[in-house]
C-alpha positions as CSV (number, residue, x, y, z in Angstrom):
1,X,-233.5,-53.4,-23.5
2,X,-234.6,-52.9,-20.5
3,X,-233.6,-49.9,-18.1
4,X,-230.4,-50.3,-15.9
5,X,-232.7,-50.7,-12.7
6,X,-234.5,-54.0,-13.9
7,X,-231.4,-56.7,-13.1
8,X,-234.0,-59.6,-13.1
9,X,-234.9,-58.4,-16.7
10,X,-231.4,-58.2,-17.7
11,X,-230.5,-61.1,-16.6
12,X,-233.4,-62.9,-18.3
13,X,-232.2,-61.5,-21.5
14,X,-228.6,-62.5,-21.0
15,X,-229.7,-66.4,-20.1
16,X,-232.0,-66.7,-23.3
17,X,-229.2,-65.1,-25.6
18,X,-226.4,-67.0,-24.2
19,X,-227.7,-70.3,-22.5
20,X,-224.2,-72.1,-23.0
21,X,-223.5,-69.7,-20.3
22,X,-225.3,-71.1,-17.7
23,X,-226.9,-69.8,-14.9
24,X,-226.4,-65.9,-14.7
25,X,-229.4,-64.8,-12.5
26,X,-229.1,-63.0,-10.1
27,X,-226.9,-60.1,-11.8
28,X,-225.0,-56.9,-9.9
29,X,-224.0,-53.6,-11.3
30,X,-220.4,-53.4,-11.4
31,X,-220.2,-50.1,-13.4
32,X,-222.7,-48.0,-15.2
33,X,-221.1,-45.5,-18.0
34,X,-222.2,-43.4,-20.6
35,X,-221.5,-46.0,-23.2
36,X,-221.8,-49.3,-21.2
37,X,-223.7,-51.2,-18.1
38,X,-221.3,-53.6,-17.0
39,X,-223.1,-56.7,-15.0
40,X,-221.9,-59.6,-13.0
41,X,-223.7,-63.0,-13.1
42,X,-224.1,-65.7,-10.5
43,X,-221.3,-67.7,-12.4
44,X,-218.7,-65.2,-12.2
45,X,-219.5,-63.9,-15.9
46,X,-218.7,-60.3,-16.8
47,X,-221.1,-58.7,-19.5
48,X,-221.0,-55.2,-20.8
49,X,-224.4,-54.3,-22.4
50,X,-224.1,-51.3,-24.9
51,X,-226.2,-48.1,-24.4
52,X,-225.0,-46.1,-27.5
53,X,-224.0,-46.9,-31.1
54,X,-220.2,-46.3,-30.0
55,X,-220.5,-49.4,-27.9
56,X,-221.6,-51.8,-30.5
57,X,-218.7,-50.9,-32.7
58,X,-216.2,-51.0,-29.7
59,X,-217.9,-55.1,-28.5
60,X,-217.0,-55.9,-32.1
61,X,-213.7,-54.9,-32.0
62,X,-213.1,-56.4,-29.1
63,X,-214.4,-59.8,-30.2
64,X,-212.0,-59.9,-33.0
65,X,-209.0,-58.6,-31.6
66,X,-208.7,-59.9,-27.9
67,X,-208.4,-63.7,-28.6
68,X,-205.2,-62.9,-30.7
69,X,-204.0,-61.2,-28.0
70,X,-203.7,-63.5,-24.7
71,X,-200.7,-65.4,-25.9
72,X,-198.4,-62.2,-26.4
73,X,-199.2,-60.1,-23.2
74,X,-197.5,-60.9,-19.7
75,X,-201.0,-59.5,-18.0
76,X,-204.2,-61.7,-18.0
77,X,-206.7,-59.7,-20.4
78,X,-210.6,-60.4,-21.0
79,X,-211.1,-63.3,-23.3
80,X,-214.5,-63.0,-24.9
81,X,-216.9,-66.2,-24.7
82,X,-220.5,-64.4,-25.4
83,X,-220.7,-61.9,-27.6
84,X,-223.9,-60.5,-30.3
85,X,-224.3,-57.3,-32.3
86,X,-227.1,-55.4,-32.4
87,X,-229.7,-57.1,-32.3
88,X,-233.5,-57.8,-29.9
89,X,-233.0,-56.9,-26.9
90,X,-229.7,-55.5,-26.7
91,X,-230.3,-53.0,-29.6
92,X,-226.5,-51.7,-28.9
93,X,-224.5,-55.2,-28.7
94,X,-223.3,-57.3,-25.9
95,X,-220.1,-58.7,-25.3
96,X,-219.2,-61.2,-21.8
97,X,-216.1,-63.2,-20.4
98,X,-215.0,-64.9,-17.4
99,X,-214.4,-61.9,-14.7
100,X,-210.7,-61.2,-14.2
101,X,-209.5,-61.2,-10.7
102,X,-208.2,-58.0,-9.1
103,X,-209.8,-54.7,-8.2
104,X,-209.2,-51.4,-10.4
105,X,-206.1,-49.3,-9.3
106,X,-207.1,-46.4,-6.9
107,X,-205.3,-43.3,-7.4
108,X,-204.8,-43.1,-3.7
109,X,-203.6,-46.4,-3.0
110,X,-200.2,-45.5,-5.1
111,X,-197.2,-44.7,-3.0
112,X,-193.6,-44.3,-3.2
113,X,-193.5,-47.9,-2.3
114,X,-195.3,-49.2,-4.9
115,X,-195.3,-46.7,-7.8
116,X,-191.6,-48.0,-9.4
117,X,-193.1,-51.7,-9.3
118,X,-196.5,-50.8,-10.9
119,X,-194.9,-48.7,-13.7
120,X,-192.4,-51.2,-14.3
121,X,-195.4,-53.9,-15.3
122,X,-197.1,-51.3,-17.0
123,X,-194.3,-50.5,-19.1
124,X,-193.7,-54.5,-19.5
125,X,-197.4,-54.6,-21.0
126,X,-197.0,-51.9,-22.9
127,X,-193.8,-53.1,-24.8
128,X,-195.3,-56.3,-25.3
129,X,-198.6,-54.9,-26.7
130,X,-196.8,-52.1,-28.8
131,X,-194.8,-54.8,-30.3
132,X,-197.9,-57.3,-31.4
133,X,-197.9,-58.2,-35.1
134,X,-201.6,-58.8,-36.4
135,X,-202.8,-60.6,-39.2
136,X,-202.9,-58.1,-42.1
137,X,-207.1,-58.1,-41.8
138,X,-207.4,-57.4,-38.3
139,X,-204.7,-54.9,-38.5
140,X,-206.7,-52.8,-41.6
141,X,-209.5,-53.2,-39.3
142,X,-208.1,-51.3,-36.0
143,X,-205.9,-48.9,-38.0
144,X,-206.8,-45.3,-37.3
145,X,-207.4,-43.4,-40.5
146,X,-205.9,-40.7,-39.1
147,X,-204.0,-39.7,-36.4
148,X,-205.6,-38.2,-33.6
149,X,-205.2,-34.9,-34.4
150,X,-206.9,-34.9,-37.4
151,X,-209.7,-37.1,-36.2
152,X,-210.3,-34.5,-33.0
153,X,-210.4,-31.9,-35.4
154,X,-214.1,-32.6,-36.2
155,X,-214.9,-32.4,-32.0
156,X,-214.2,-29.2,-32.0
157,X,-217.3,-27.8,-34.0
158,X,-219.4,-30.5,-31.5
159,X,-218.0,-29.4,-28.1
160,X,-217.6,-25.6,-29.0
161,X,-221.3,-24.4,-29.1
162,X,-222.3,-26.0,-26.6
163,X,-219.5,-24.8,-24.1
164,X,-219.9,-21.6,-24.7
165,X,-222.9,-21.1,-22.9
166,X,-221.8,-23.4,-20.1
167,X,-218.3,-21.7,-19.3
168,X,-217.4,-18.1,-18.1
169,X,-216.0,-15.7,-20.9
170,X,-212.9,-16.1,-19.9
171,X,-212.7,-20.4,-19.5
172,X,-214.5,-20.2,-23.2
173,X,-211.4,-18.5,-24.5
174,X,-209.1,-20.5,-22.8
175,X,-210.7,-23.7,-24.2
176,X,-210.8,-22.0,-28.0
177,X,-206.9,-21.0,-27.2
178,X,-206.3,-24.6,-26.6
179,X,-207.6,-26.1,-29.5
180,X,-205.8,-23.2,-31.5
181,X,-202.9,-24.7,-30.0
182,X,-203.9,-28.6,-30.7
183,X,-204.6,-27.8,-34.6
184,X,-201.3,-26.1,-34.8
185,X,-199.0,-28.6,-33.3
186,X,-197.3,-30.5,-36.4
187,X,-195.8,-32.9,-34.1
188,X,-198.9,-34.5,-33.6
189,X,-199.0,-35.4,-37.6
190,X,-198.1,-39.4,-38.5
191,X,-195.0,-39.1,-39.8
192,X,-193.6,-38.3,-36.2
193,X,-194.6,-41.7,-34.7
194,X,-194.9,-45.5,-36.0
195,X,-198.0,-46.7,-35.9
196,X,-198.2,-49.7,-32.9
197,X,-200.9,-51.6,-31.5
198,X,-201.9,-49.5,-28.5
199,X,-204.5,-49.9,-25.8
200,X,-206.2,-46.5,-26.5
201,X,-207.8,-46.4,-22.9
202,X,-205.4,-47.5,-20.1
203,X,-206.4,-45.3,-17.0
204,X,-206.4,-46.6,-13.7
205,X,-209.9,-47.8,-13.4
206,X,-208.8,-49.8,-16.5
207,X,-205.6,-51.2,-14.5
208,X,-206.4,-54.7,-12.1
209,X,-204.2,-55.0,-9.3
210,X,-203.6,-57.5,-6.7
211,X,-205.1,-56.8,-3.0
212,X,-201.5,-55.6,-1.9
213,X,-201.5,-53.1,-4.9
214,X,-198.2,-54.3,-5.7
215,X,-198.7,-56.5,-9.1
216,X,-200.8,-55.6,-11.9
217,X,-202.6,-58.9,-12.2
218,X,-205.3,-57.4,-15.6
219,X,-206.0,-54.8,-18.0
220,X,-209.6,-54.7,-19.4
221,X,-211.9,-52.7,-21.6
222,X,-210.1,-52.8,-25.0
223,X,-212.9,-51.3,-26.7
224,X,-210.7,-48.4,-28.0
225,X,-207.8,-50.1,-29.1
226,X,-206.6,-49.7,-32.4
227,X,-202.9,-49.4,-34.7
228,X,-202.1,-45.7,-33.8
229,X,-199.9,-43.5,-31.5
230,X,-198.2,-45.0,-28.8
231,X,-198.4,-42.0,-27.1
232,X,-201.7,-42.1,-26.0
233,X,-201.2,-45.2,-23.5
234,X,-198.8,-42.5,-21.9
235,X,-200.9,-39.8,-21.6
236,X,-203.8,-41.5,-19.6
237,X,-201.4,-42.1,-16.8
238,X,-201.4,-38.6,-16.3
239,X,-204.3,-39.7,-14.5
240,X,-202.1,-40.7,-11.7
241,X,-199.7,-37.6,-12.1
242,X,-196.7,-36.4,-14.3
243,X,-194.3,-38.0,-11.7
244,X,-196.3,-41.8,-12.5
245,X,-196.3,-41.0,-16.0
246,X,-192.4,-40.4,-16.0
247,X,-191.7,-43.4,-14.7
248,X,-193.7,-45.6,-17.0
249,X,-192.1,-43.7,-19.6
250,X,-188.6,-44.5,-18.2
251,X,-189.3,-48.2,-17.4
252,X,-190.4,-48.6,-21.1
253,X,-187.6,-47.2,-22.6
254,X,-185.5,-49.5,-20.2
255,X,-187.5,-52.4,-21.0
256,X,-186.5,-51.5,-24.7
257,X,-189.3,-49.7,-26.0
258,X,-189.2,-46.8,-28.8
259,X,-189.7,-43.2,-26.7
260,X,-189.1,-40.9,-29.6
261,X,-187.8,-37.2,-29.7
262,X,-191.6,-36.1,-29.3
263,X,-193.4,-38.5,-27.2
264,X,-193.4,-36.4,-24.0
265,X,-195.3,-33.5,-26.1
266,X,-197.5,-35.7,-27.7
267,X,-198.7,-37.8,-24.6
268,X,-199.7,-34.4,-23.0
269,X,-201.8,-33.1,-25.8
270,X,-203.5,-36.6,-25.7
271,X,-203.9,-36.3,-22.1
272,X,-205.8,-33.3,-22.3
273,X,-207.5,-34.0,-25.6
274,X,-209.4,-36.5,-23.0
275,X,-211.2,-33.9,-21.8
276,X,-213.3,-33.2,-24.7
277,X,-214.2,-36.7,-25.0
278,X,-217.3,-37.1,-22.5
279,X,-218.5,-33.6,-23.8
280,X,-218.3,-34.6,-27.4
281,X,-220.4,-38.3,-26.3
282,X,-223.0,-36.1,-24.2
283,X,-223.2,-33.5,-26.9
284,X,-224.1,-35.8,-29.6
285,X,-226.2,-38.2,-28.0
286,X,-228.2,-34.6,-26.4
287,X,-227.4,-36.1,-22.8
288,X,-227.0,-32.8,-21.0
289,X,-227.0,-34.2,-17.3
290,X,-224.0,-35.9,-18.5
291,X,-222.8,-32.8,-20.7
292,X,-222.8,-30.9,-17.2
293,X,-221.2,-33.7,-15.2
294,X,-218.1,-33.4,-18.0
295,X,-217.9,-29.7,-17.8
296,X,-217.6,-30.0,-14.0
297,X,-214.5,-32.7,-15.0
298,X,-213.0,-30.0,-17.6
299,X,-213.3,-27.0,-14.8
300,X,-211.0,-29.7,-12.4
301,X,-208.9,-30.8,-15.6
302,X,-205.2,-29.8,-16.5
303,X,-206.7,-27.0,-19.2
304,X,-208.8,-24.8,-17.1
305,X,-207.2,-25.7,-13.5
306,X,-203.7,-25.7,-14.0
307,X,-200.8,-23.3,-15.6
308,X,-199.9,-24.1,-18.9
309,X,-196.7,-26.3,-19.0
310,X,-194.3,-25.8,-21.2
311,X,-194.1,-27.8,-24.3
C-alpha cells in the first residue's frame, strides 16, 4: 500500500478495489492511528485502511458483526458496504461505510448541563448492546477465549523489558507493583461476571455527538467488540472523569442494566490496563517512536500520576 501521505494513490487504490462505491477521489484524512488510517472520499464514504496485522482481524470482525446489530441499538452505528481482507494493495485489509453524522465528543465540551443527558444516552446504548443475542456461529467467533486478566497476563512480558530503560527506577517499581496487583485480583475472573456483547473501546473519540453536544448520534469503531466483561465499556468512561463513569453506571442500572457487586472495581482495573495497550502494540511492531509517545501518556495516566485509589 502507498504511504499515508500519498492520498491520490490511496484514492486510486480504493476506486479500483470498490468500483461500486462511486467517485472516491479526492480523499482527506480523518485520523491516522497506530493501526488504521481513516480517510473520507468525495462521496461521503469513510474508509479505514489497515497499517498492522491486528487491523485486518478487527475489520473482519466488524464486517461480520455490524450488519447484525443496527436494528437492536438506539444509536446509529457504521454499516459496512465495502470490505476486503488482506490483499494487494491493502496488505492489512480495508473496510468502508457511509460516514455517520456527528463529531467525536470533546472532553472540554462536557459540562454540568449536558453530562447527565449524555451519560443516560450512552447507558441506554449499552443496555441494548449488552442484551443483544447473536447467532451461535457469530457468538463463538467474537467470544473472548479468556477473561481480560488472563489475556493481559501475556502483555507483562512484552511491555516490562522495554519500560525498564524508559522509566525511572521508582516509576518502574510502581508499574511492576501494579502488574503484581492486577495478577492477584481474583475479582477479574469470569466467574465474577456474566459475559455480554461489549463494544470494548467506547471512549470519547468513538462517541459522535450533535453540534449542541446534547445528543449522542453515533458510535463507531467496533474493532474490539467481543462477548466479554461488560466492565470494559464502563472502564473507558474514566477518560471523561470518575464522575462521568459513575453517572453512566448509575443510568445503566436505572435503565435495567445489571451492575454486579464488583463492576466498579473491575472497571477501574481495566481503565488502568489500557495504559499498556499502546505500549504493547508499539513494542510488538518495533515502533519505538510510538513507544516513547505511549510512555509519556503512561506518566500522565492513572498509574503513575495519581495516588492509588481504594479498591
